[in-house]
C-alpha positions, 0 to 999 in steps of 0.5 A, a space after each residue: 488497619 493492617 498496612 499491607 506488607 510490600 514485597 517490592 524489591 529494594 532498588 539498589 543505591 550506587 555512587 559512581 567514581 571516575 578518574 581525570 587523567 592529565 590528557 583529559 578534559 573535565 567535560 569528557 569526564 563528566 560525559 563518560 560518567 553520564 553514561 555511566 549513569 545511563 548503564 547504572 539506570 539500565 542495570 536498574 539501580 539509582 545514582 546518589 552521587 558522582 566522585 571524580 579525582 585528578 590523578 597522574 595514573 591509576 593507583 595499582 592497590 585502590 586505583 584512586 588515592 587513599 584520601 579520595 578513598 576515605 571520602 567515598 567510605 565516609 559518604 557511603 556510611 552515612 547514605 546507605 549505599 549499596 554499591 560503588 561503580 568505577 567508570 574504568 576496569 579494575 584489576 582483581 587486587 584493586 577490586 578486592 581491596 576496595 571492597 575491603 575499605 568500603 564494605 560494599 559491593 564494588 563493580 567496575 565498568 566491565 562488570 556492570 556491562 555484563 550485568 546489563 547483557 545478562 538482563 537484556 538477554 532473551 533467547 537461549 543464543 543470547 544468554 549463552 553468549 553472555 554467560 561465556 563472557 561473564 565466565 571469561 571475565 570471572 575467571 581471573 578474579 575468582 580469588 576475590 571470591 575466597 578472601 574469607 580463606 586467604 589466611 589459608 593460601 601460601 606455600 608448602 604446608 600452608 595450602 589449605 581447603 580454600 586453595 583447593 576449593 579455588 582450583 576446583 572451581 577454576 576447573 569447573 569454570 573452565 569446563 563450563 567455558 569449554 562447553 559454552 564455546 562448543 554450543 556456541 560454535 554449533 550455533 555459529 555454523 547453523 547461522 553461517 549455513 542460514 546466511 549462505 542459503 539467503 540467496 543472491 539478495 543484497 544485505 544491509 546491516 544497521 550498525 552504531 552506538 547503542 541507543 542511537 535508534 536502530 531498532 526504530 529505524 529497522 521498525 520503520 523501513 522493514 514495518 516489522 515490530 522490533 523491541 525498542 526503548 530508551 535504554 542501553 542495549 535494547 537489542 542483543 539478538 541480530 534481527 534480519 528481516 526481508 525488505 522491498 523498497 520499489 522493486 528491489 528486495 534485500 534483507 535488513 539486520 538490526 545489530 547489538 550497539 557499540 560502546 566506549 570500552 566495550 569488554 573484549 570478552 563480549 566481542 568475542 562471545 558475540 562473534 556470530 553476531 557481529 558476523 552479520 556485519 562482516 558479511 554485509 554489503 552495505 552498512 547503515 551506520 546511525 548516529 544520535 546527532 543530538 548527543 553532544 559527543 556524537 563525533 566521538 561515538 562515530 569514531 568508537 563504532 568505526 574503531 570497532 568496525 575495523 577491529 571485527 573486519 567490517 571498516 571497508 564497506 560501503 556506508 551510509 552515515 544516517 544522522 537520527 534525532 534531529 528532532 531533538 537537535 538543540 543549539 544556543 546562538 552566541 551574542 554578537 558580541 561574544 568573540 569567543 570561538 564557537 562550540 558544538 552547542 553554538 552551532 545550528 544543524 544547517 551550519 553543522 551540515 556544511 562542516 566535516 560532515 559535507 566533506 566526507 566521502 560517505 553518503 550521509 542523510 538526516 532524519 528523525 525516525 521517531 517523527 518520521 522526518 526525511 524518511 522518503 529521502 532516506 528510502 530514496 538513498 537506500 534504494 539507490 546504493 542497494 541497486 547499485 550493489 545489487 546490479 554489479 553483483 547479480 547483472 542477469 538477475 532480474 528485479 521482482 517488478 518493473 524498473 521504476 524511478 526514484 520518485 516512485 518509491 
């Protein structure tokens, strides 16, 4: 019997590398590498091993120390590793030196995120945004692609064809970047016009860290079918739906998720997507309360919102995934300070969360827990904005009480 020939694409195998700096805790770098592994999985690769090195400061030549470089090189030679992924952004020189040492493809965090975005982009607009970010990332690293011609670079009389080809490629990339910016500028103007033509309707935007359940909430509130899955950056294109709660219509938009160390190239190229956040009247900041580092994720999102000019808007903190929240009760004779893992959900609600001026709600979009309360709070805040902004604008239907939502 003839065995069938498999045509399936081989899944790439990767090792992850992180550094522990003096001001960081070991748990922190472990959590960061958990996220990097999730990014790697989203990109389509599997992680074989993690390497962590304690250093005072990154090595300018190879980012990590020479001993760790040799340790990783020995492992990848023995275990059929396809690529090495670093959790930090590497300089072009570091990338070139590491690829020379490992004889394997080397990616940094920015490169990996760009690759995930490229896979997730479905519409022509999203693809253009990602392509622009990739070219902006590639331009200063172009010489790394020409290491086989490095002997021909140099001063007068030593400029070989390789150097001229690099300059040619740089011009091509710069021209392509200019063309992509022009295309995006046209689309941005069209989208800005669309936003202006939406009339006197309150605009609400879903924001939050990636993979916290924004698209699931979008589907639940708007009764639509926005793509959602347990992967990072499931949503790249902004989706806008008209929603009516009770007697009150408003526009609800689902935006791209934020992430730690989001590459600035992506922030710039996704400018018009983030305009939905900048021009929103109310933000629904969705938080995965089951994530061990949800407080850091809140801070990252708030920082990004301030950077793009959307940090001072009315906000509802939506703590999602309460069905997945877990905790461990401490023994009565354990006198050590309680950690996040020892705090119940009810106790957590009485901590700093209850002292914030921001409105908060605890829900499970997947299990549809506390959704009526969520709708009531959303209705109340949208109504306040609507009445203040459009005092003479009648609602579509007679006024109702929140109990009838």
